[in-house]
C-alpha positions as CSV (number, residue, x, y, z in Angstrom):
1,X,2.9,-25.6,-2.4
2,X,3.9,-24.5,-5.4
3,X,1.2,-23.7,-8.4
4,X,1.9,-26.7,-11.1
5,X,1.5,-24.0,-13.9
6,X,4.3,-21.6,-12.6
7,X,8.0,-23.4,-13.5
8,X,11.0,-23.1,-12.1
9,X,12.3,-20.8,-15.0
10,X,9.0,-18.6,-14.6
11,X,9.9,-18.1,-10.6
12,X,13.8,-17.4,-11.7
13,X,12.2,-14.9,-14.0
14,X,10.0,-13.3,-11.7
15,X,13.1,-13.1,-9.3
16,X,15.2,-11.1,-11.7
17,X,12.4,-8.7,-12.6
18,X,11.7,-8.2,-9.0
19,X,15.8,-7.6,-8.0
20,X,15.8,-5.1,-10.7
21,X,13.1,-2.7,-9.8
22,X,10.1,-2.7,-7.3
23,X,7.9,-1.0,-9.9
24,X,9.6,-3.2,-12.9
25,X,8.0,-0.8,-15.2
26,X,10.4,0.2,-18.0
27,X,11.3,3.6,-17.9
28,X,9.7,4.3,-21.6
29,X,10.7,8.2,-21.3
30,X,13.2,10.4,-19.4
31,X,11.5,11.6,-15.9
32,X,10.9,15.3,-15.9
33,X,13.3,17.7,-14.3
34,X,12.5,17.6,-10.4
35,X,10.2,20.4,-9.7
36,X,11.4,22.9,-6.6
37,X,8.7,24.9,-4.6
38,X,8.4,28.3,-5.9
39,X,6.1,31.5,-4.9
40,X,4.7,31.3,-8.3
41,X,3.6,27.9,-7.6
42,X,2.3,28.9,-4.0
43,X,0.4,31.8,-5.1
44,X,-1.2,29.9,-8.3
45,X,-2.2,26.8,-5.7
46,X,-3.8,29.9,-3.4
47,X,-6.0,31.3,-6.0
48,X,-7.3,27.8,-6.7
49,X,-8.1,27.5,-3.5
50,X,-8.9,23.7,-2.9
51,X,-8.2,20.5,-4.2
52,X,-9.5,16.9,-3.8
53,X,-7.7,14.3,-2.6
54,X,-8.7,10.7,-2.9
55,X,-7.0,8.0,-0.7
56,X,-6.7,4.8,1.0
57,X,-5.1,6.3,3.7
58,X,-6.7,5.7,7.1
59,X,-8.8,8.6,7.8
60,X,-7.2,9.5,10.6
61,X,-3.7,9.8,8.6
62,X,-5.3,11.6,5.8
63,X,-6.9,14.3,7.8
64,X,-3.8,14.9,9.7
65,X,-1.6,15.5,6.6
66,X,-4.3,17.7,5.1
67,X,-4.3,19.6,8.5
68,X,-0.7,20.0,8.4
69,X,-0.6,21.1,4.7
70,X,-3.5,23.8,5.3
71,X,-1.3,24.9,8.0
72,X,1.7,25.4,5.9
73,X,-0.3,27.1,3.2
74,X,-3.4,29.1,4.5
75,X,-6.1,29.4,2.2
76,X,-5.9,26.2,0.5
77,X,-8.4,23.5,1.5
78,X,-8.3,19.7,0.9
79,X,-11.4,17.8,0.7
80,X,-10.5,14.0,1.6
81,X,-12.0,11.1,-0.6
82,X,-11.1,8.2,1.5
83,X,-12.1,4.8,0.6
84,X,-10.6,1.1,0.0
85,X,-7.7,1.0,-2.6
86,X,-9.7,-0.8,-5.0
87,X,-13.0,1.3,-4.2
88,X,-11.3,4.3,-5.1
89,X,-10.0,2.7,-8.3
90,X,-13.5,2.1,-9.2
91,X,-14.6,5.4,-8.6
92,X,-12.0,7.4,-10.2
93,X,-13.0,4.6,-13.4
94,X,-16.8,5.6,-13.2
95,X,-15.8,9.0,-13.0
96,X,-13.9,9.1,-16.2
97,X,-16.2,6.9,-18.0
98,X,-18.8,10.0,-17.5
99,X,-16.0,12.8,-17.8
100,X,-16.4,13.9,-14.2
101,X,-13.0,15.1,-13.1
102,X,-12.7,15.7,-9.5
103,X,-9.3,14.0,-8.4
104,X,-6.5,16.2,-7.9
105,X,-4.1,13.8,-6.2
106,X,-4.4,10.3,-5.6
107,X,-2.6,7.8,-3.3
108,X,-3.4,4.0,-3.7
109,X,-2.3,0.9,-1.6
110,X,-2.4,-0.9,-5.0
111,X,0.5,0.3,-6.9
112,X,-1.0,-1.3,-10.3
113,X,-3.3,1.2,-10.4
114,X,-0.7,3.6,-11.5
115,X,0.3,1.3,-13.9
116,X,-3.1,1.6,-15.5
117,X,-3.6,5.4,-14.9
118,X,-0.4,5.9,-16.5
119,X,-1.1,3.9,-19.7
120,X,-4.5,5.5,-20.2
121,X,-2.6,8.8,-20.1
122,X,-4.5,9.8,-17.1
123,X,-1.4,10.8,-15.3
124,X,0.7,14.3,-15.2
125,X,4.2,14.1,-15.2
126,X,5.2,15.7,-12.1
127,X,8.0,15.2,-10.0
128,X,8.6,16.8,-6.8
129,X,12.1,18.0,-5.5
130,X,12.3,16.1,-2.3
131,X,11.2,12.8,-4.4
132,X,13.8,13.2,-6.4
133,X,16.4,14.0,-3.9
134,X,15.7,11.8,-1.4
135,X,13.9,8.6,-2.5
136,X,15.8,5.5,-4.4
137,X,15.3,5.7,-8.2
138,X,13.1,2.4,-7.8
139,X,10.6,4.1,-5.9
140,X,10.1,6.7,-8.8
141,X,7.4,5.2,-11.1
142,X,8.1,5.4,-15.2
143,X,8.4,9.2,-16.4
144,X,8.0,10.6,-13.0
145,X,4.5,10.3,-12.9
146,X,4.4,8.7,-9.4
147,X,6.5,7.9,-6.5
148,X,6.1,5.9,-3.3
149,X,4.7,7.8,-0.5
150,X,5.1,5.5,2.3
151,X,5.0,1.5,2.4
152,X,3.8,-0.9,4.7
153,X,3.9,-4.7,5.4
154,X,1.3,-7.5,5.5
155,X,2.3,-9.9,8.1
156,X,1.1,-12.8,10.3
157,X,-0.4,-11.3,13.4
158,X,-1.6,-13.2,16.9
159,X,-3.1,-12.2,20.0
160,X,-0.6,-13.0,23.1
161,X,-3.5,-13.9,25.6
162,X,-4.8,-16.6,23.2
163,X,-1.6,-17.7,21.8
164,X,1.6,-18.7,23.4
165,X,4.9,-17.4,21.8
166,X,6.1,-20.6,21.5
167,X,3.1,-22.0,19.8
168,X,2.8,-19.0,17.4
169,X,2.9,-19.4,13.8
170,X,6.4,-18.6,12.3
171,X,5.6,-19.0,8.3
172,X,2.6,-18.7,6.3
173,X,2.9,-22.4,5.8
174,X,2.0,-23.0,9.6
175,X,-1.3,-21.3,9.3
176,X,-2.4,-24.6,7.2
177,X,-1.7,-26.7,10.7
178,X,-5.3,-28.0,11.8
179,X,-4.9,-26.2,15.0
180,X,-5.6,-23.3,13.6
181,X,-9.0,-24.1,12.0
182,X,-11.7,-21.7,12.8
183,X,-9.1,-19.2,14.4
184,X,-8.0,-17.0,11.6
185,X,-8.9,-13.9,10.2
186,X,-8.0,-12.4,7.2
187,X,-8.8,-9.4,4.7
188,X,-10.2,-9.1,1.3
189,X,-8.5,-8.3,-1.7
190,X,-11.5,-7.1,-3.5
191,X,-11.6,-4.3,-1.3
192,X,-8.1,-3.7,0.4
193,X,-5.2,-2.7,-1.7
194,X,-2.8,-3.9,0.8
195,X,-4.2,-7.4,0.5
196,X,-4.6,-7.6,-3.1
197,X,-0.8,-7.3,-3.2
198,X,-0.4,-9.8,-0.4
199,X,-2.6,-11.8,-2.6
200,X,-0.8,-11.6,-5.7
201,X,2.9,-11.8,-4.1
202,X,2.0,-15.1,-2.1
203,X,-0.2,-16.4,-4.9
204,X,3.0,-16.3,-7.2
205,X,5.6,-17.3,-4.5
206,X,3.8,-20.1,-2.8
207,X,0.8,-20.7,-5.2
208,X,-2.7,-20.8,-5.6
209,X,-2.5,-24.0,-3.7
210,X,-1.7,-22.5,-0.6
211,X,-4.9,-20.2,-0.6
212,X,-7.0,-23.2,-1.5
213,X,-5.6,-25.2,1.7
214,X,-5.9,-21.8,3.7
215,X,-9.7,-21.9,2.7
216,X,-10.2,-25.0,4.5
217,X,-9.1,-23.4,7.6
218,X,-12.6,-21.9,8.1
219,X,-11.0,-18.3,7.6
220,X,-13.0,-15.4,8.7
221,X,-13.2,-13.0,5.8
222,X,-13.0,-9.0,6.3
223,X,-12.9,-6.3,4.3
224,X,-10.2,-3.9,5.2
225,X,-6.8,-4.6,6.0
226,X,-7.3,-2.8,9.3
227,X,-9.9,-5.5,10.4
228,X,-7.6,-8.5,11.1
229,X,-5.5,-6.5,13.8
230,X,-8.4,-4.8,15.4
231,X,-9.9,-8.3,15.7
232,X,-6.8,-9.9,17.3
233,X,-6.7,-6.9,19.8
234,X,-10.4,-7.4,20.8
235,X,-9.7,-11.2,21.1
236,X,-12.4,-12.2,18.4
237,X,-9.7,-14.0,16.5
238,X,-6.2,-15.7,17.5
239,X,-4.2,-15.3,14.2
240,X,-4.2,-13.1,11.3
241,X,-3.2,-14.3,8.0
242,X,-2.7,-10.9,6.5
243,X,-3.5,-7.0,7.5
244,X,-2.1,-4.0,7.7
245,X,1.6,-3.8,9.6
246,X,1.3,-0.1,11.0
247,X,-2.2,-1.0,12.5
248,X,-0.6,-4.1,14.4
249,X,2.5,-2.0,15.5
250,X,0.3,0.7,16.9
251,X,-1.9,-1.5,18.8
252,X,0.9,-3.0,20.2
253,X,2.6,-0.1,21.3
254,X,-0.8,1.2,22.9
255,X,-0.6,-2.1,25.0
256,X,-2.9,-4.5,23.2
257,X,-2.1,-7.9,23.4
258,X,-0.8,-8.6,20.0
259,X,2.4,-9.4,18.0
260,X,3.9,-9.6,14.8
261,X,5.3,-12.5,13.0
262,X,7.8,-11.9,10.2
263,X,7.1,-14.9,8.3
264,X,10.0,-17.1,7.3
265,X,9.3,-17.1,3.6
266,X,9.1,-13.4,3.8
267,X,6.5,-10.5,4.2
268,X,4.7,-8.7,1.8
269,X,5.9,-5.5,0.9
270,X,3.1,-2.9,0.3
271,X,4.5,0.2,-1.6
272,X,1.4,3.4,-2.0
273,X,2.6,5.6,-4.5
274,X,0.6,8.9,-5.1
275,X,0.3,10.9,-8.5
276,X,-1.3,14.1,-9.9
277,X,-3.9,13.5,-12.5
278,X,-3.8,15.2,-15.8
279,X,-7.7,16.5,-15.6
280,X,-7.0,17.9,-11.6
281,X,-9.3,20.7,-11.4
282,X,-6.9,22.4,-9.3
283,X,-3.7,21.5,-10.8
284,X,-1.5,24.2,-9.0
285,X,-3.0,23.1,-5.7
286,X,-2.3,19.6,-6.6
287,X,1.6,19.9,-7.7
288,X,2.0,21.7,-4.1
289,X,0.1,18.9,-2.1
290,X,2.2,16.4,-3.9
291,X,5.3,18.2,-3.0
292,X,4.4,18.4,0.8
293,X,3.5,14.9,0.7
294,X,7.5,14.0,0.0
295,X,8.8,17.1,2.2
296,X,10.6,15.6,5.4
297,X,8.0,16.8,8.1
298,X,5.3,14.9,6.8
299,X,7.4,11.9,6.0
300,X,8.7,11.5,9.4
301,X,5.2,11.7,11.1
302,X,3.9,9.1,8.9
303,X,6.6,6.5,10.5
304,X,6.6,8.3,14.1
305,X,2.8,8.3,14.3
306,X,1.1,6.2,12.2
307,X,3.8,3.3,12.0
308,X,4.6,3.3,8.1
309,X,7.6,2.9,6.5
310,X,9.4,5.8,4.7
311,X,12.0,5.6,1.8
312,X,12.9,9.2,2.3
313,X,16.4,8.9,3.1
314,X,16.6,11.9,6.0
315,X,13.7,9.7,7.8
316,X,14.4,8.1,10.9
317,X,13.3,4.7,12.3
318,X,11.5,4.9,15.4
319,X,13.3,3.6,18.6
320,X,11.6,0.1,19.5
321,X,10.7,-0.9,16.2
322,X,12.7,-3.3,13.9
323,X,14.2,-1.6,10.7
324,X,12.8,-2.6,7.4
325,X,16.5,-3.6,6.5
326,X,16.4,-6.3,8.8
327,X,13.3,-8.3,7.6
328,X,12.9,-10.4,4.8
329,X,10.8,-9.0,2.3
330,X,8.6,-10.6,-0.4
331,X,8.0,-7.3,-3.1
332,X,5.4,-7.1,-5.4
333,X,5.4,-6.5,-9.2
334,X,2.9,-3.8,-10.2
335,X,2.9,-4.3,-14.0
336,X,2.3,-8.0,-13.4
337,X,-0.3,-7.1,-10.8
338,X,-1.8,-4.9,-13.2
339,X,-2.4,-7.5,-15.9
340,X,-3.3,-10.3,-13.5
341,X,-5.5,-8.3,-11.8
342,X,-9.2,-9.7,-12.7
343,X,-7.8,-13.2,-12.9
344,X,-6.6,-12.7,-9.2
345,X,-9.6,-11.6,-7.9
346,X,-11.5,-14.1,-9.7
347,X,-10.0,-17.0,-8.5
348,X,-9.7,-15.7,-4.8
349,X,-13.5,-15.6,-5.4
350,X,-13.5,-19.2,-6.3
351,X,-11.6,-20.3,-3.0
352,X,-13.0,-18.2,-0.7
353,X,-16.5,-17.3,-1.9
354,X,-18.0,-13.6,-2.4
């Protein structure tokens, strides 16, 4: 199921790039020195008193993070602007076009956005001390302008009331079996950064012919990456072709009849960086919040309470969950994602419709 336009040499070259770096973007300049927390920064942030956090995180996750931040730093309020990653990207683009600068910190599940923002000179170089100390170097972007706050996966899943374990698909190729026709749900890359990243990874590794054949299965298209797991839990679909791993995990842990499948070909890895904008109205509060995101308490909370994955070296895996290190992953290439963005979306629409 390989796209005829992708040669073996192309695939080997892509694999080499991915092995070198998750971000796959060259360090054109040295990253700034890590910035430790200081009383001066905290005082300056309190004088500003507020900040705007644009994010593709689920609302409960974002709200819990902001409450924890506000409790740690009384006197600073966080305004959350939450939407799908692609909508966040579009909103920021429109604001830049008319010179309205509202975003202080942004976190997106589409890492290609940070490639674009960096190239357009929209990001401020700022490297929190915890990020520099505890994240692997490949999770810190070019010039220290962004770093991975959390990661997730986009796995296959199924409803255990509708599908027996021995009958469940174990690979993406299995989803093309005629028995799944009319029973598959999937998200939309034009809204969800998670699904866009998964679409990029699978179209690169399996070819667009995979999606052409999948579309013949009368797939139910939904918007958010949370929608497929939720539909599985309600019994409205038997199988999901993509969707956010964390939601599937949490539903299973709450007793919902869902199960995760880590596909034989590999499961797309979704990294979610964050960054401070150069035109941040509250630059000190923005830097304080960015530092907070990489401290151990919120990092461990993202894993324990919300099913995320963290690259922070001090974070512990939650008992009962499969460690990320034991899962075969399909890694993305944010620079290639950004370069191919419009082509990917257009080709996807041509296959699945608007």
